C-alpha positions in Angstrom: 26.6 -23.5 32.0 26.7 -27.4 33.0 29.3 -29.6 31.4 26.5 -31.6 29.5 24.8 -28.4 28.4 27.9 -27.0 27.1 28.3 -29.9 24.7 24.7 -29.7 23.3 23.2 -26.9 21.2 19.9 -25.5 22.4 17.0 -27.1 20.5 14.2 -24.7 19.9 10.8 -25.7 18.6 8.7 -23.1 16.8 4.9 -23.5 16.5 4.8 -22.9 12.6 1.0 -22.8 12.6 0.3 -20.4 15.4 -0.5 -16.9 14.7 -2.5 -14.8 12.2 0.0 -14.9 9.5 1.4 -18.7 9.9 3.2 -20.2 8.6 4.8 -17.3 6.5 6.0 -15.0 9.5 7.0 -17.9 11.5 9.3 -19.4 8.7 10.8 -16.0 7.8 11.5 -15.2 11.6 12.7 -18.5 12.3 15.2 -18.6 9.5 16.4 -15.0 10.3 17.0 -16.1 13.8 19.4 -18.9 12.4 21.1 -16.4 10.3 21.7 -14.2 13.3 22.8 -17.1 15.6 23.2 -20.5 14.2 24.3 -21.7 17.5 21.0 -23.5 18.1 19.0 -26.3 16.5 15.7 -25.2 15.0 12.7 -27.4 14.8 9.5 -26.2 12.9 6.4 -27.9 14.3 3.4 -28.0 12.0 1.7 -29.1 8.6 4.8 -30.3 6.7 3.1 -29.9 3.2 1.9 -26.5 4.0 5.2 -25.4 5.5 7.1 -26.5 2.4 4.7 -24.9 -0.1 4.9 -21.5 1.9 8.7 -21.7 1.8 8.7 -22.3 -1.9 6.1 -19.5 -2.5 8.3 -17.0 -0.6 11.7 -18.3 -2.0 12.9 -19.3 1.4 15.8 -21.8 1.6 14.3 -24.4 3.9 15.9 -27.6 5.2 12.9 -30.0 5.2 14.6 -31.9 7.9 13.7 -29.0 10.3 10.1 -29.9 10.1 8.3 -31.9 12.7 5.0 -32.8 11.3 1.8 -32.0 13.2 -1.5 -32.5 11.5 -3.7 -30.3 13.5 -4.0 -26.6 14.3 -5.5 -24.9 17.5 -7.2 -21.8 16.2 -7.5 -18.6 18.1 -11.2 -19.2 18.6 -10.8 -22.5 20.2 -11.3 -22.9 23.9 -7.8 -23.6 25.5 -8.2 -26.5 27.6 -10.7 -28.3 25.5 -8.6 -27.7 22.4 -5.6 -29.4 24.1 -7.7 -32.6 24.6 -9.5 -32.7 21.3 -6.5 -31.7 19.2 -3.7 -33.8 20.5 -1.8 -33.7 17.2 -2.0 -29.9 17.0 1.3 -28.1 16.4 0.8 -26.3 19.9 0.4 -29.6 21.8 3.2 -31.4 19.9 5.6 -28.6 20.5 4.9 -28.6 24.3 5.4 -32.4 24.4 8.8 -32.1 22.7 10.0 -30.1 25.7 8.3 -32.4 28.1 10.1 -35.4 26.4 13.5 -33.5 26.4 13.6 -33.4 22.6 13.6 -29.7 22.6 14.8 -27.2 25.1 12.4 -24.5 24.3 9.0 -23.9 22.6 7.9 -20.7 20.9 4.4 -19.9 19.7 2.4 -16.8 18.5 -0.8 -19.1 18.6 -3.6 -19.2 21.0 -2.4 -17.6 24.2 -4.7 -19.4 26.6 -3.9 -22.8 24.9 -0.2 -22.0 25.0 -0.3 -21.3 28.7 -2.5 -24.3 29.4 -0.2 -26.7 27.3 2.9 -25.4 28.9 1.5 -25.9 32.4 -0.3 -29.1 31.9 2.3 -30.8 29.7 5.6 -29.3 30.6 4.6 -29.2 34.3 5.6 -26.7 36.9 9.0 -26.1 38.6 9.2 -27.5 42.1 7.9 -24.7 44.4 5.8 -23.1 41.9 2.0 -23.2 42.6 1.0 -21.0 39.6 3.2 -19.8 36.6 3.2 -16.3 35.6 3.9 -14.1 32.6 5.5 -10.5 32.9 4.9 -7.4 31.0 8.0 -5.3 30.3 7.9 -1.5 30.3 10.6 1.1 29.6 11.2 3.7 32.3 12.4 7.2 32.6 15.5 5.8 34.2 16.4 4.0 30.8 16.0 0.6 32.5 13.0 -1.8 32.4 10.2 -2.4 34.9 8.4 -5.7 34.7 5.0 -6.4 35.9 3.9 -9.9 37.2 1.4 -11.3 36.8 0.2 -9.8 33.4 -2.7 -12.2 32.7 -1.6 -15.9 33.3 -4.3 -16.0 36.0 -6.8 -13.5 37.4 -7.3 -14.6 40.9 -3.9 -14.5 42.5 -3.2 -15.2 46.2 -0.4 -13.8 48.4 1.8 -17.0 47.9 1.4 -16.6 44.1 2.6 -13.0 44.4 5.6 -14.1 46.5 6.5 -16.6 43.8 6.3 -14.0 41.1 8.6 -11.9 43.0 11.2 -14.6 43.1 10.9 -15.6 39.4 10.9 -12.0 38.6 14.0 -11.3 40.5 15.9 -14.1 38.8 14.6 -13.0 35.4 15.7 -9.3 35.9 19.2 -10.5 37.2 19.9 -12.7 34.3 18.1 -11.0 31.3 18.4 -7.3 32.2 21.8 -7.5 34.4 20.1 -6.0 37.4 22.4 -6.8 40.2 19.8 -6.8 43.1 16.4 -6.1 41.7 13.9 -4.2 43.8 10.3 -5.4 44.2 7.1 -3.5 45.0 3.4 -4.3 45.3 1.1 -2.5 43.0 -1.4 -0.7 45.3 -3.6 2.4 45.6 -1.1 4.1 47.8 2.4 3.8 49.1 1.4 3.5 52.8 1.5 0.0 54.4 -2.1 0.6 55.6 -3.4 1.1 52.1 -4.8 -1.8 49.9 -7.0 -4.9 50.3 -6.7 -8.3 51.8 -4.4 -9.5 48.9 -2.0 -6.5 49.2 -2.0 -6.7 53.0 -0.9 -10.5 53.1 1.5 -10.1 50.3 3.2 -7.2 52.0 3.7 -9.3 55.2 5.2 -12.3 53.1 7.7 -10.1 51.1 8.6 -8.0 54.2 9.7 -11.2 55.9 11.4 -12.7 52.9 15.0 -12.3 51.4 13.4 -10.5 48.4 14.7 -6.8 48.0 11.3 -5.5 48.9 10.6 -1.8 48.7 6.9 -1.7 49.8 3.8 -0.6 48.0 4.0 1.3 44.7 1.4 3.0 42.6 0.6 2.7 38.8 2.7 5.8 38.1 5.7 4.2 39.5 5.9 1.7 36.8 7.1 4.1 34.1 9.1 6.1 36.7 11.1 3.0 37.3 10.7 3.3 41.1 11.3 -0.4 41.4 12.5 -3.2 39.0 9.5 -5.5 39.5 6.1 -4.9 40.4 3.7 -7.7 41.5 -0.1 -7.7 41.3 -3.0 -9.9 40.5 -3.2 -11.0 37.0 -6.5 -9.3 36.4 -5.0 -5.9 37.2 -1.7 -6.8 35.4 -3.3 -7.6 32.2 -5.3 -4.4 32.0 -2.1 -2.6 32.5 -0.4 -4.6 29.8 -3.3 -3.9 27.3 -3.4 -0.3 28.2 0.4 0.1 27.7 0.1 -1.7 24.2 -2.4 0.9 23.1 -0.2 3.8 23.9 1.9 3.9 20.6 -1.2 3.4 18.4 -2.9 6.2 20.2 0.1 8.5 19.7 0.4 7.5 16.0 -3.2 8.2 15.4 -3.2 11.7 17.0 0.0 12.7 15.1 -1.7 11.3 11.8 -4.9 13.4 12.6 -2.9 16.6 13.3 -1.0 16.2 10.0 -4.2 15.9 8.1 -5.0 19.4 9.0 -2.6 21.1 6.5 0.9 21.0 5.0 2.5 22.9 7.8 1.2 20.5 10.4 2.2 17.7 8.1 5.8 18.9 8.2 5.8 19.3 12.0 4.3 16.0 12.4 7.1 14.3 10.3 9.6 15.7 12.7 7.8 14.6 15.8 6.9 11.1 14.3 10.6 10.4 13.8 11.6 11.6 17.3 9.0 9.4 18.7 9.9 6.4 16.7 13.4 6.6 18.0 12.7 7.4 21.6 9.8 5.0 22.0 11.3 2.0 20.0 11.7 -0.1 23.2 7.8 0.0 23.6 7.3 -1.9 20.4 6.4 -5.5 21.2 8.5 -6.7 18.3 11.6 -5.6 20.1 10.8 -8.1 22.9 9.1 -10.5 20.6 6.9 -12.3 23.2 6.7 -13.1 26.9 8.1 -16.0 28.7 5.8 -18.1 30.9 7.9 -18.3 34.1 7.5 -21.2 36.5 6.9 -24.1 34.1 9.5 -26.8 33.7 10.8 -25.8 30.3 11.3 -22.5 28.3 7.9 -21.3 27.0 7.7 -18.0 25.0 4.3 -16.8 24.1 3.9 -14.2 21.3 1.2 -12.0 19.8 -1.1 -13.6 17.3 -0.2 -10.7 14.9 3.6 -11.4 15.4 5.8 -10.1 12.6 8.8 -12.0 11.4 11.0 -9.7 13.7 8.9 -10.5 16.7 9.3 -14.4 15.9 12.9 -13.9 15.4 13.2 -12.2 18.8 11.1 -14.7 20.5 13.5 -17.4 19.5 16.6 -15.4 20.2 15.2 -14.7 23.8 14.4 -18.5 24.3 18.1 -19.2 23.3 19.2 -16.6 25.9 17.1 -18.1 28.6 18.6 -21.5 27.9 22.3 -20.3 27.6 21.8 -18.6 31.1 20.2 -21.7 32.5 17.3 -19.8 33.9 15.1 -23.0 34.7 17.9 -24.3 37.0 18.3 -20.8 38.6 14.5 -20.6 39.1 14.7 -23.8 41.2 17.5 -22.9 43.3 16.1 -19.4 43.9 12.7 -20.8 44.9 14.5 -22.8 47.7 16.8 -20.1 48.6 14.1 -17.4 49.1 11.7 -19.7 50.6 10.1 -18.4 54.0 10.8 -20.6 56.9 8.5 -20.5 59.8 
């Protein structure tokens, strides 16, 4: 931690109006985060009157000085880029500007995902050396560690250079957040052989092979949960499909167990046992545990959450933002992009 940073608390702005249950869940989650770690400054961005009334309705002890008023809201149905222009005083735009203007160190939102990515990229700007920011999906593995997939939907037409940058950003994130000493990287492909794939994977393979990245070659879809590598890179179109499929697994299992239990009392007793085991063993697949996903590559800490985020998810988004600040990830991304740069 730098000398200046050690004397200043992390300032985290929260989009109090973003999400399906805003501002209630945002307020509860944010205040819970403060209880867990008061070593940061909280800023709630949104309609001040609505935030105050919601706090009173839910008997929340809220310091009104934490509120930074924003008169507009970007809805989930709004077109991302257009909304940023037509709603300049929205909580989402104002929050991103606070980071840009160095009035906040991080911005957290469970609002319109596309708008959050656009606002973070266009307003905060990109880190030098990043041509396209990325989001990563985190998956548990049979090796009791995490595997991250980049890109998980920030864009859908990635180029080899983009996948190289995802590898660098992912490497630093895995080192700092998951304490992986020398993260391994693989390219998601239809086979492990170097001769398999398409133009994107062929070119990316060559880039990574010639770089300082701990590159392990091509991997297949099954290798994600096997934990064959720590980081998997792919086009955002494919990555987002993987992410959404992964998110459906828990719901699928719960439904199957419930249907089985409905067939009789004996089945119900068996299901209760299985359900408790599944809940414990698959808890790290619950999105609330991670809260949200960071948008890596922008010049500031940006955490994007589910629209249906619970207070627990909001709380964990905020704590993850604080962790990224404490570990100086933005500065480390900048250094790594220069260190891993391919010289021709």
